[in-house]
Structure formats: C-alpha cells, structure tokens
C-alpha positions as MATLAB code, in Angstrom:
seq = 'MTNISNKIITATPKAVIFARVSSREQEQGQSIDAQLENLHKYCERKHIPILKEYKITESSTRGERKKFNEMLKFVKSQRNKIYIVADCVDRIQRSFKESIQLDELMQEDKIELHFVRECLTLSKDSETNDITRWDFSVMAAKTYVGNLRDNVKRSMKYNLEHGRFQHYAPLGYQNIRDANGQADVVLDPVRAPMVKVLFEKYATGNYSLRSLATLAKEMGLMARRKHNQCICKNAVRTMLTNPFYYGVMKIKKKYYTHKHPRLIDKALFDRVQDVLHGRDKSPTKMSYREREFATRDIIKCSCGCAITPEYHRKPSGKEYVYLKCSHFHKECQQQGLNENIILDQFKTEIFEKLYIPENMRNALKQEVRKQLEKDDVFNAGTKKSIELRLANLKDSKNRVLDLYIHGKIAEEVYEMKNSEIDIEEAELNDMMTKYQETDANLNKMSESIVELAGNGLKIFESSKPDEKNQLLKILVSNCVLDNKKARISLQKPFDLLLKTPSCPIWSK';
ca = [
     -35.070   59.544   39.579;
     -33.283   56.877   41.495;
     -36.042   54.341   40.890;
     -36.177   54.998   37.164;
     -32.359   54.482   37.008;
     -32.718   51.181   38.828;
     -35.351   50.041   36.401;
     -33.059   50.689   33.466;
     -30.138   48.890   35.019;
     -32.202   45.845   36.097;
     -34.205   45.509   32.851;
     -35.004   41.959   31.759;
     -32.041   40.541   29.812;
     -32.698   39.841   26.114;
     -31.972   36.536   24.355;
     -29.612   35.642   21.578;
     -30.917   32.364   19.885;
     -28.229   30.050   18.689;
     -29.211   27.324   16.232;
     -26.473   25.193   14.571;
     -26.133   22.204   12.185;
     -22.895   20.739   10.912;
     -23.730   20.307    7.154;
     -25.633   21.770    4.286;
     -27.616   18.598    4.074;
     -28.941   19.027    7.620;
     -29.548   22.719    6.943;
     -31.753   21.887    3.960;
     -33.792   19.628    6.133;
     -35.869   20.665    9.181;
     -33.138   20.595   11.743;
     -32.508   24.334   11.961;
     -36.277   25.098   11.660;
     -37.044   22.665   14.386;
     -34.451   24.192   16.639;
     -35.742   27.769   16.146;
     -39.317   26.766   16.721;
     -38.412   25.094   20.041;
     -36.248   28.079   21.117;
     -38.894   30.623   20.304;
     -41.502   28.709   22.313;
     -39.098   28.581   25.228;
     -38.501   32.269   25.164;
     -42.174   32.949   25.081;
     -42.816   30.728   28.065;
     -39.976   32.414   30.021;
     -41.069   35.900   28.835;
     -37.620   36.539   27.432;
     -37.508   39.032   24.493;
     -35.351   37.986   21.650;
     -32.615   40.419   20.549;
     -31.113   38.373   17.669;
     -30.987   34.873   16.258;
     -28.124   32.997   14.637;
     -28.637   30.207   12.157;
     -25.297   28.563   11.644;
     -23.955   25.825    9.438;
     -20.423   25.045   10.777;
     -18.490   22.336   12.570;
     -18.168   22.762   16.330;
     -14.870   20.779   16.530;
     -12.652   22.165   13.601;
     -11.669   25.487   12.161;
     -11.943   28.996   13.534;
     -15.742   28.809   14.086;
     -16.225   32.239   12.574;
     -19.965   32.403   13.210;
     -19.680   31.331   16.834;
     -16.998   33.847   17.459;
     -19.136   36.485   15.670;
     -22.021   35.771   18.092;
     -19.617   36.067   21.065;
     -18.391   39.438   19.779;
     -21.868   40.714   19.422;
     -22.800   39.591   23.014;
     -19.727   41.327   24.438;
     -20.700   44.524   22.706;
     -24.029   44.714   24.602;
     -24.308   46.947   27.636;
     -26.827   44.645   29.319;
     -26.680   40.949   30.272;
     -27.544   38.478   27.396;
     -29.206   35.064   27.589;
     -27.724   32.653   25.069;
     -30.381   30.207   24.387;
     -29.600   26.905   22.507;
     -31.465   23.608   21.850;
     -28.793   21.724   23.741;
     -25.143   21.758   24.777;
     -23.738   20.147   21.611;
     -25.337   22.853   19.430;
     -22.990   25.324   21.183;
     -19.901   23.111   21.487;
     -18.463   19.539   21.167;
     -15.198   20.191   22.868;
     -13.859   22.109   25.926;
     -12.042   24.835   24.033;
     -15.229   27.129   24.093;
     -15.875   26.394   27.772;
     -13.201   28.863   28.824;
     -14.480   31.740   26.732;
     -18.172   31.174   27.881;
     -17.175   30.778   31.581;
     -15.248   34.046   31.531;
     -18.341   35.870   30.238;
     -20.480   34.089   32.814;
     -18.052   35.242   35.633;
     -18.313   38.790   34.307;
     -22.089   38.416   34.409;
     -22.314   39.191   30.756;
     -24.154   36.164   29.753;
     -26.337   33.370   31.066;
     -26.570   30.052   29.154;
     -29.897   28.283   28.621;
     -29.881   24.682   27.226;
     -33.540   23.906   26.587;
     -33.553   20.126   26.046;
     -31.246   19.440   29.093;
     -33.354   22.006   31.195;
     -30.021   23.489   32.198;
     -29.342   27.084   32.970;
     -25.876   28.393   33.793;
     -24.760   31.598   35.298;
     -21.984   32.909   37.543;
     -24.048   31.802   40.542;
     -24.679   28.226   39.313;
     -23.985   25.399   41.616;
     -21.234   22.812   41.113;
     -23.835   20.163   40.129;
     -25.069   22.279   37.208;
     -21.490   23.076   36.057;
     -20.669   19.321   36.303;
     -23.721   18.563   34.199;
     -22.460   20.964   31.597;
     -18.962   19.380   31.596;
     -20.533   15.932   31.288;
     -22.636   17.150   28.297;
     -19.571   18.497   26.559;
     -17.742   15.220   27.308;
     -20.633   13.238   25.818;
     -20.601   15.439   22.677;
     -16.810   15.073   22.435;
     -17.125   11.300   22.721;
     -19.793   11.213   20.033;
     -17.423   12.959   17.577;
     -14.538   10.693   18.529;
     -16.749    7.614   17.925;
     -17.793    8.983   14.513;
     -14.070    9.456   13.689;
     -13.325    5.884   14.828;
     -16.187    4.569   12.742;
     -14.839    6.267    9.727;
     -11.423    4.879   10.189;
     -12.859    1.383   10.745;
     -14.886    1.730    7.585;
     -11.844    2.753    5.640;
      -9.827   -0.183    6.934;
     -12.665   -2.498    6.139;
     -12.945   -1.234    2.589;
      -9.171   -1.536    2.096;
      -9.127   -5.118    3.365;
     -12.034   -5.856    1.104;
     -10.348   -4.393   -1.990;
     -12.290   -1.151   -2.355;
     -10.348    1.822   -3.488;
     -11.448    5.061   -1.563;
      -9.410    7.829   -3.250;
      -9.355    9.623   -6.623;
      -8.806    6.980   -9.303;
      -5.414    6.962  -11.118;
      -5.244    8.002  -14.753;
      -7.017    5.532  -16.931;
      -9.854    4.893  -14.358;
     -13.064    6.623  -13.264;
     -14.766    7.086  -10.027;
     -18.484    6.219  -10.250;
     -21.459    5.181   -8.076;
     -22.686    1.605   -8.551;
     -26.430    0.611   -8.593;
     -26.472    0.574   -4.812;
     -25.063    4.121   -4.618;
     -21.655    2.826   -3.327;
     -18.364    4.334   -4.669;
     -16.658    2.250   -7.313;
     -13.754    2.510   -9.723;
     -13.966    1.457  -13.369;
     -11.870    1.692  -16.433;
     -11.922    4.872  -18.376;
     -13.082    3.914  -21.910;
     -11.025    6.797  -23.456;
      -7.850    7.003  -21.368;
      -7.384    3.316  -20.402;
      -6.326    2.085  -23.802;
      -3.847    4.993  -24.025;
      -2.350    4.302  -20.656;
      -1.925    0.554  -21.587;
      -0.047    1.516  -24.811;
       2.365    3.735  -22.670;
       3.189    0.745  -20.417;
       3.739   -1.535  -23.491;
       6.031    1.099  -25.234;
       8.109    1.703  -22.274;
       8.611   -1.970  -21.577;
      10.339   -2.289  -24.963;
      13.243   -0.154  -23.567;
      13.145    2.212  -26.553;
      11.580    5.146  -24.741;
      12.708    7.569  -22.073;
      10.248    9.146  -19.692;
      10.517   12.389  -21.593;
       9.802   10.681  -24.973;
       6.969    8.777  -23.386;
       5.474   12.041  -22.265;
       5.788   13.340  -25.807;
       4.098   10.315  -27.121;
       1.236   10.742  -24.536;
       0.823   14.296  -25.822;
       0.682   13.097  -29.482;
      -1.919   10.567  -28.459;
      -4.059   13.236  -26.893;
      -3.812   11.851  -23.354;
      -5.058   14.561  -20.986;
      -4.972   14.686  -17.152;
      -8.288   14.137  -15.403;
      -8.172   16.818  -12.770;
      -6.678   19.543  -15.067;
      -8.755   19.589  -18.170;
      -6.922   20.171  -21.491;
      -3.508   19.782  -19.839;
      -1.160   17.052  -21.059;
       0.591   14.789  -18.571;
       4.216   15.710  -17.781;
       7.302   13.540  -17.277;
       6.742   13.296  -13.536;
       3.176   12.212  -14.058;
       4.398    9.488  -16.439;
       6.812    8.183  -13.835;
       4.104    8.140  -11.229;
       1.844    6.223  -13.520;
       4.435    3.650  -14.451;
       5.231    2.934  -10.804;
       1.613    2.648   -9.565;
       0.800   -1.033   -8.816;
      -2.924   -0.199   -9.025;
      -2.837   -0.987  -12.741;
      -2.128   -4.695  -12.159;
      -4.386   -5.096   -9.195;
      -2.655   -3.836   -6.019;
      -3.232   -0.508   -4.237;
      -0.516    1.168   -2.220;
      -1.905    3.139    0.833;
       0.583    4.583    3.364;
       3.303    2.140    2.427;
       1.028   -0.871    2.788;
      -0.195   -2.998   -0.141;
      -3.766   -4.239   -0.602;
      -5.207   -6.312   -3.467;
      -8.180   -4.352   -4.977;
     -11.343   -5.840   -6.580;
     -11.507   -3.265   -9.487;
     -10.677   -4.061  -13.128;
      -7.008   -4.583  -13.969;
      -5.515   -2.686  -16.958;
      -2.235   -4.708  -17.360;
      -0.761   -7.873  -15.842;
       1.963   -8.014  -13.355;
       4.503   -9.395  -15.891;
       4.219   -6.172  -17.949;
       4.402   -3.973  -14.776;
       7.596   -5.897  -13.668;
       9.215   -5.432  -17.140;
       8.448   -1.690  -16.950;
      10.065   -1.446  -13.423;
      13.263   -3.333  -14.755;
      13.597   -0.779  -17.568;
      12.857    2.178  -15.265;
      15.522    1.076  -12.767;
      18.087   -0.141  -15.377;
      17.684   -3.838  -14.459;
      16.917   -5.063  -18.016;
      20.115   -7.112  -18.432;
      18.985   -9.281  -21.400;
      22.130  -10.240  -23.394;
      20.240   -9.647  -26.634;
      18.520   -6.390  -25.785;
      19.656   -3.374  -23.801;
      17.130   -1.057  -22.102;
      16.773    2.374  -23.550;
      18.359    3.770  -20.485;
      21.534    1.708  -21.086;
      21.754    2.582  -24.752;
      24.183    5.416  -25.694;
      22.423    7.946  -27.924;
      24.036   11.317  -28.237;
      20.847   12.858  -29.666;
      18.268   11.232  -27.499;
      15.338   13.626  -26.554;
      17.200   16.453  -28.356;
      15.714   16.764  -31.885;
      12.147   17.207  -33.074;
      10.934   16.794  -36.673;
       9.545   19.753  -38.517;
       6.139   18.129  -38.480;
       6.089   18.241  -34.640;
       6.804   14.581  -33.989;
       9.739   13.194  -32.020;
      12.985   12.179  -33.810;
      13.949    8.760  -32.494;
      17.493    7.425  -32.425;
      17.981    3.659  -32.964;
      20.939    1.408  -33.705;
      21.294   -0.138  -37.121;
      23.899   -2.670  -38.133;
      25.590   -2.741  -41.480;
      26.210   -5.983  -43.384;
      29.932   -5.594  -42.306;
      28.695   -5.839  -38.684;
      29.466   -2.162  -37.911;
      26.811   -0.321  -35.873;
      25.592    3.214  -36.387;
      22.895    5.442  -35.058;
      20.010    6.181  -37.414;
      17.547    9.112  -36.814;
      13.975    8.845  -38.033;
      10.670   10.496  -37.460;
       8.192    8.605  -35.345;
       5.379    9.681  -37.723;
       3.071    9.040  -34.791;
       1.034   12.213  -35.179;
       1.028   12.405  -38.950;
       2.975   11.338  -41.994;
       5.655   13.710  -43.318;
       8.474   13.715  -45.862;
      11.366   13.505  -43.439;
      13.701   10.799  -44.460;
      16.037    8.801  -42.074;
      19.443   10.291  -41.317;
      22.783    9.174  -39.918;
      23.262   10.825  -36.600;
      26.901   11.777  -37.386;
      25.543   14.389  -39.885;
      23.772   16.235  -37.170;
      26.658   15.809  -34.632;
      28.979   17.448  -37.249;
      26.437   20.415  -37.437;
      26.446   20.675  -33.600;
      30.283   20.707  -33.610;
      30.476   23.407  -36.308;
      27.696   25.724  -35.159;
      28.052   25.420  -31.386;
      31.252   23.946  -29.968;
      33.751   25.414  -32.439;
      32.361   28.928  -31.547;
      32.291   28.592  -27.722;
      35.440   29.826  -26.187;
      36.332   31.786  -23.091;
      39.976   32.541  -22.045;
      41.359   30.756  -18.937;
      41.728   33.984  -16.882;
      38.167   34.971  -17.611;
      36.878   31.451  -16.642;
      38.642   31.765  -13.251;
      36.998   35.174  -12.700;
      33.610   33.748  -13.604;
      34.017   30.850  -11.106;
      34.797   33.323   -8.266;
      31.729   35.338   -9.194;
      29.446   32.175   -9.274;
      30.846   31.136   -5.853;
      29.719   34.543   -4.457;
      26.358   34.223   -5.974;
      25.855   30.683   -4.641;
      26.502   31.863   -1.129;
      23.569   34.331   -1.531;
      21.412   31.590   -2.983;
      21.973   29.420    0.042;
      20.136   31.930    2.205;
      17.222   32.059   -0.305;
      17.107   28.291   -0.527;
      16.920   27.914    3.208;
      13.879   30.153    3.229;
      12.343   28.088    0.303;
      12.860   24.804    2.211;
      11.409   26.272    5.336;
       8.419   27.285    3.227;
       8.199   23.705    1.881;
       8.222   22.360    5.442;
       5.433   24.705    6.478;
       3.313   23.760    3.447;
       3.802   20.027    4.326;
       2.631   20.792    7.962;
      -0.428   22.638    6.535;
      -1.281   19.682    4.295;
      -1.331   17.390    7.297;
      -3.754   19.765    9.053;
      -5.834   19.893    5.718;
      -6.069   16.098    5.806;
      -7.522   16.253    9.347;
      -9.998   18.999    8.348;
     -11.208   17.157    5.256;
     -11.738   13.998    7.393;
     -13.737   16.094    9.885;
     -15.852   17.585    7.190;
     -16.575   14.060    5.938;
     -17.493   12.860    9.499;
     -19.957   15.690   10.016;
     -21.588   15.137    6.689;
     -20.420   18.472    5.181;
     -18.897   16.777    2.154;
     -19.825   13.627    0.282;
     -17.689   10.611    0.239;
     -16.692   11.075   -3.303;
     -15.478   14.600   -2.670;
     -13.655   13.432    0.510;
     -11.868   10.844   -1.588;
     -10.924   13.237   -4.294;
      -9.644   15.851   -1.870;
      -7.663   13.330    0.177;
      -5.979   12.097   -3.054;
      -5.157   15.679   -4.134;
      -3.498   16.256   -0.744;
      -1.406   12.969   -1.147;
      -0.278   14.081   -4.556;
       0.797   17.503   -3.482;
       2.528   16.081   -0.503;
       4.567   13.737   -2.664;
       5.446   16.583   -5.026;
       6.626   18.810   -2.125;
       8.707   15.869   -0.671;
      10.232   15.363   -4.136;
      10.960   19.183   -4.311;
      12.554   19.007   -0.878;
      14.829   16.082   -1.968;
      15.868   17.989   -5.120;
      16.792   21.110   -2.953;
      18.965   19.026   -0.800;
      20.673   17.372   -3.792;
      21.117   20.649   -5.406;
      22.809   22.190   -2.417;
      25.390   19.389   -2.474;
      26.157   19.508   -6.111;
      25.405   23.034   -7.384;
      28.853   24.486   -6.844;
      30.632   21.687   -8.563;
      28.075   21.694  -11.450;
      28.378   25.499  -11.935;
      32.113   25.309  -12.332;
      31.713   22.540  -14.791;
      29.376   24.657  -16.843;
      31.930   27.457  -16.964;
      34.532   24.926  -18.106;
      32.080   23.747  -20.682;
      31.616   27.239  -22.053;
      35.399   27.634  -22.256;
      36.411   24.209  -23.570;
      33.229   23.046  -25.369;
      34.903   21.591  -28.503;
      37.601   19.685  -26.531;
      35.033   18.242  -24.047;
      32.476   17.369  -26.902;
      35.203   15.530  -29.063;
      36.430   13.524  -26.102;
      33.007   12.551  -24.709;
      31.050    9.306  -25.004;
      27.556    9.384  -26.656;
      25.669    9.575  -23.416;
      28.046   12.414  -22.157;
      27.442   14.227  -25.464;
      23.757   13.832  -24.787;
      24.172   15.509  -21.360;
      26.162   18.341  -22.908;
      23.517   18.969  -25.575;
      20.753   19.078  -23.115;
      22.609   21.721  -21.199;
      23.290   23.927  -24.295;
      20.370   23.278  -26.593;
      16.894   24.705  -25.848;
      15.226   23.645  -29.220;
      16.339   21.664  -32.285;
      14.116   20.970  -35.250;
      15.215   18.634  -38.111;
      14.203   19.765  -41.603;
      15.418   17.375  -44.309;
      19.187   17.103  -43.469;
      19.647   20.339  -41.711;
      18.829   21.135  -38.023;
      17.638   24.583  -36.839;
      19.306   25.015  -33.352;
      18.485   27.383  -30.551;
      20.633   27.588  -27.496;
      19.859   27.993  -23.805;
      20.729   31.136  -21.963;
      23.464   32.385  -21.481;
      25.128   30.272  -24.214;
      23.057   31.936  -26.947;
      24.616   35.205  -25.915;
      28.192   33.790  -26.146;
      27.538   32.970  -29.845;
      26.008   36.308  -30.651;
      28.858   38.238  -29.057;
      31.876   35.945  -29.227;
      34.296   38.640  -28.368;
      35.155   38.325  -24.723;
      35.551   42.178  -23.962;
      31.981   42.861  -25.295;
      30.110   40.547  -22.871;
      32.422   40.257  -19.875;
      31.365   43.708  -18.518;
];
C-alpha cells in the first residue's frame, strides 16, 4: 500500500505549454504554430505528458496580462507539480515583474520552468548560474522593448523635423496612405472649402464664435470623428487657433513647419487671431467683439437662420442697429427691422414684469449662500475626478504607444487614438480651469442674478448695449423673430416668475 501511495505522489509532472505573440498580425502568421510544434516535440523527447496549452496574444510589458495570470491560477490549482514549457524566456516575460511570481511558485516546488531554445530548466534547486542566465535573458528582452520604444520616438522626432504630421488630421483634412504606403495628410474636398469660408467670415469681425458655429451648421459642416454631428463653439475656437491650416503644426508646445497642403495663408490666420483676441484696432473698422450689439446671438429668424445685427448710418450721420436675416440657409420673407422695436418688446414682456421685493431678495441671497457651501463639497469631488481622468489619460497614452511598438495596432490607428487623447486632455484641462474660475465668481454672480430678478427694468434701462446683451443671454432661452414680433421663451427660473408674478405664490 505504501509503494502505491509513493507512486501517486511521485507521478511524472505534466506540462502546461505557453505560446505567446504580441499582435494579431503575428498570430495570423506562423509564429504561434511554430512555437507549438517546437514545444510539442520537446515534450515528446522528454516524455512529458501535456496537461494544457495556452495560445496567447497579449503584450508582456503592459496591462494586467489576463491570460498569463489565468495560466498561473490554473497551475496553482493543480495538486501536483507542473512544468511550464515555453519557446524562450521572452515568450513568458519581458520585464522582472513576473520573476517574483514565478520564483515564489518554484520555491514552493509547484512549478518548473523549461525554456526550449535557451536549453534552460529552472526549479527550486537550480544553481546560481542558471538563475543568472534567466535574469540576463529577461534583461535582454527588456532592453529589446526599450530599444523599440526609443526607435519609435526617434522616428516620430524625425518625421516632425521633416514636416510629416503623425496624428489625426484637423477638420478640413484627411488621413490617407500614399503610393508607398506611408501615412499622409491631404485636403478634404468636401470640408476644406467650408473651413476656409469660416476663417474668411470670422476675419471680417462681423461674427462671434457662436454665430460662426451656427453658420457652420447651416453650411452642413460635420465633425469627422462623430458622424452627423455639427461642430460646436469650442470646436470652432480650436479650429481658428490651429496654425496647421497655414503650414505649421504645434506638438507639445513646439512648432514645426509641415509639408502638407496649406488651406489658408498666414496673413488670414493672423487677422483671425486679432479679431479673436480683440486686437483689431483699425480706426475705420471695429472687430465684432468690440461692437456693442444688445441682440447679438439672441434672435433667430422664423426660417431657422440667424438674425444678424449691424450698424447703419442715416444721412444725418446718426447710427442705428438694423436686424436682418442672414438668408444663408434659404430665402424667406423676413424684412429688416430696427433693433429698438425688439428691445421695447423685451422691456414690456420681460423686464416690466420681473419684480421681487427687497426683503425677499435678501432671503433668497442667504439661501443661495447655503446652497453654494454644499456645492463646494460636490465641486471638490468633481475636480478630483477630473484630475484622476487626466492621470488615466497619461497612462492611456503610454499604453497606446506600447501597443504600436508591439505591432498590435497600425500606425494610422495609433495616430488617431493619440490625437483623441490629446483632444480629451485639452477639454478636461479647460473644464478644470472653468471650475476654478466658477468657484471664485459664483457667489458674486448668484447675488447679481437675484438682484437682476428684482430690479430687471431699472438695470436694463441703465445698461449699455453689450450689458443688455449679457442680461438677455441670462434671461432668454429662445427668441424667434416673425415679421415685426418676437416669440420669447425665458430660462428657468425666470419663466416661473412671469407665470406666477405674485411673490407669496412662488416664495414657498
């Protein structure tokens, strides 16, 4: 009985075959099959029965290595000792982080490592020379990966210095492959003319970012990455400030001249920057930003197009603001109108009806302060979430680079993903800036809104045109001009104040 028991305990260990490649392209070739054939022959020569085989496509240097950990979990679950048989060391690992896990299992006599090509077998009784050979093999594999990474960085630097753009092309351009199969950027035949029109329109000083976004929508200019989605105001700003359109690419705060087609000249780009930053100081022409329009970006025509305010001069020399439909999308019957007619309507239908007694305004301010204190706690959590997301994006950049290095993704996909991460990173940084600005100004702004609701008429009558415009943007959610009458909808909660003007009704 004792002899039988000893035979069971000392039964020949079985093998787990481990074959790995880093990319789908390698998997579709003969790399996996070649490894398996070599490993099966080895096990036959050594008379080692095969318990299970793992065919894996994953990087050995990044990520959680789910398949590798799955293999270790299976090995740990076996009652008897297991031989892990691999073609060579770098099929198991290319860094030292797995060495600790494998060495612990060897010291527990749970596994024995067999690396066929190196003719290297490792167990708990292995000599120092064999362990050193293992370490050197891991070091060589790690060095190989490091050299690949360095080569990619050198290649990227070389391409930048020679004017080749390596990211997702901006709006108005397309990423293609040239006759030699190399990545290239060319003008988008559909979107490029529209983008150029937007630059030219904004350079006139007669458009705001919002009205330019509306114009882009009317032209049918769609974003490339999000099909059937119009570009927003922030996307318009990003486009207008991108020097790529006149021949310069900005990469990590450095500028490089690119070799791709130019959509505009630098003179037009500079004029746009002057308008955008309020530097257009021509004595005969003010920029759109400097003009004082009370109804700017407030009113739309009943046909769906934008109502544009512009200055006109009477023969007497007196100036007045004239409202007209852009007729960009389609022709309609809407005639031009003096802005004062609509301002009188705003005064009658909104500001004369908005009134809150002073004692109620003070109570509202106190309540708002209490709410802001609660919001501060929430905002702190939101900002922490943004910081965490920014950190994750940094890790994502490294992962995408590693996938590219190991051939798991094509260069075109790498460039696209890297560009998407850059855009999201910029949006999150912008969001963080806005939160910080909001924290500083929200209390003051909220009290101003309460005062606005209580003294709307007085404030409106004493305001300059640009201040009137700010008030209307706070109050008005939608305004459609139909002939000489505007259909006005208010933002919440101001709409409720007009519906229930009696203070005791809504104050509860």
